[in-house]
C-alpha positions in Angstrom: 22.1 20.9 3.4 19.3 18.6 5.3 16.1 18.1 4.2 13.1 17.9 6.8 10.1 15.9 7.4 7.7 19.0 6.7 9.6 19.4 3.5 9.5 15.7 2.2 5.5 15.7 3.5 4.5 18.6 1.2 1.6 19.0 3.6 0.1 16.0 2.3 0.7 14.9 6.2 -2.3 17.2 6.9 -4.3 17.2 3.2 -4.2 13.2 3.3 -4.1 12.6 7.0 -6.6 9.9 7.1 -4.4 7.9 4.3 -1.4 7.6 6.9 -0.6 4.7 8.8 2.0 4.1 11.5 4.1 2.6 8.9 4.1 5.3 6.5 5.0 8.1 8.8 8.1 5.5 10.4 8.9 5.2 6.6 8.8 9.0 5.9 11.4 9.5 9.0 14.1 6.7 7.9 13.9 8.1 4.5 14.7 11.8 5.3 17.5 10.4 7.9 19.3 7.8 5.3 18.6 10.9 2.6 20.5 13.4 5.2 23.3 11.0 5.9 23.7 10.8 2.0 23.9 14.4 1.9 26.5 14.9 4.3 28.6 12.5 2.7 28.0 14.3 -0.6 28.7 18.0 1.0 32.1 16.7 2.9 33.2 14.6 -0.6 32.5 17.5 -3.0 32.8 20.7 -0.5 29.2 21.6 -2.7 26.1 22.5 -0.8 23.6 20.1 -1.7 20.1 21.6 -2.9 17.7 21.1 0.0 14.5 21.2 -2.1 12.6 18.0 -2.3 10.6 17.7 -5.5 8.6 14.4 -4.1 8.3 12.7 -0.8 5.3 11.0 0.1 2.6 10.6 -2.3 -0.6 9.1 -1.4 -2.2 7.1 -4.3 -4.7 9.7 -5.7 -1.4 12.2 -5.9 0.8 9.1 -7.5 -1.6 8.4 -10.0 -1.8 12.0 -11.1 2.1 12.2 -11.1 3.7 12.1 -15.2 5.7 8.9 -15.3 4.9 7.9 -11.8 5.3 3.8 -11.2 2.0 2.0 -10.2 4.1 0.6 -7.5 6.5 3.6 -6.8 8.2 3.7 -3.3 6.8 7.0 -2.9 3.3 5.5 -2.0 5.0 3.7 1.2 7.2 7.0 2.0 10.5 4.8 0.8 11.5 7.3 -1.8 12.4 11.0 -2.0 13.2 13.3 -5.0 15.5 15.8 -4.6 16.3 18.7 -6.5 19.1 18.8 -8.8 18.9 21.4 -11.3 22.7 21.3 -12.2 22.9 17.3 -11.9 25.5 17.6 -9.4 24.0 15.3 -7.4 23.4 12.8 -10.3 27.1 13.1 -11.3 28.2 12.4 -7.7 25.9 9.2 -7.4 27.6 7.6 -10.8 31.0 8.2 -9.0 32.9 5.3 -7.0 32.5 7.6 -3.9 29.0 8.3 -4.4 28.4 4.4 -5.1 29.8 3.4 -1.9 27.5 6.3 -0.1 24.5 4.7 -1.3 25.9 1.4 0.3 27.1 2.9 3.3 23.8 4.9 3.8 21.5 1.7 2.3 20.0 3.5 -0.3 19.2 2.9 -3.8 19.2 5.7 -6.9 17.5 5.6 -10.0 20.0 6.2 -12.8 20.6 9.9 -13.3 19.9 10.2 -17.0 16.3 8.9 -15.6 16.1 12.1 -13.7 16.9 15.3 -15.3 16.7 18.2 -12.7 16.4 16.0 -10.2 17.8 12.9 -7.9 15.8 10.0 -7.0 16.8 8.4 -3.6 14.8 5.4 -2.1 15.1 2.6 0.9 13.4 0.2 -0.6 15.8 -2.2 -2.3 15.1 -3.4 -6.0 15.0 -6.8 -7.3 18.7 -6.4 -8.9 20.3 -5.5 -6.0 22.0 -2.5 -8.1 22.6 0.5 -6.3 21.7 2.5 -9.3 19.2 1.2 -11.3 16.9 2.5 -14.2 13.6 2.8 -13.6 
């Protein structure tokens, strides 16, 4: 029901160690902490076991550039986003509910609109200009 930093890094902390900065490392810890608070809220509200897989965590620039449809200024570059496995779209459905939206506020997270994230849920700690908790990329 929780993700780990090891899952978040996906071994990129080793493979791209020369690109890690103290800020990226601190951001990763905070992103994982907030994502886990959110996953606990999801579990407590639904009784469902949240998927604990990470599709994408921190992306160094070369990985981000090679990632299909990745934004050039993606919050993954600064370890401020995580894509969680959500094969049956359960997390995405909950995000769209009033309780899920409140959990985003309480955990200080933002989510890409569920229709934009098939089979995964994108959460980020970096605020977006509109201030909306659920946004279209």
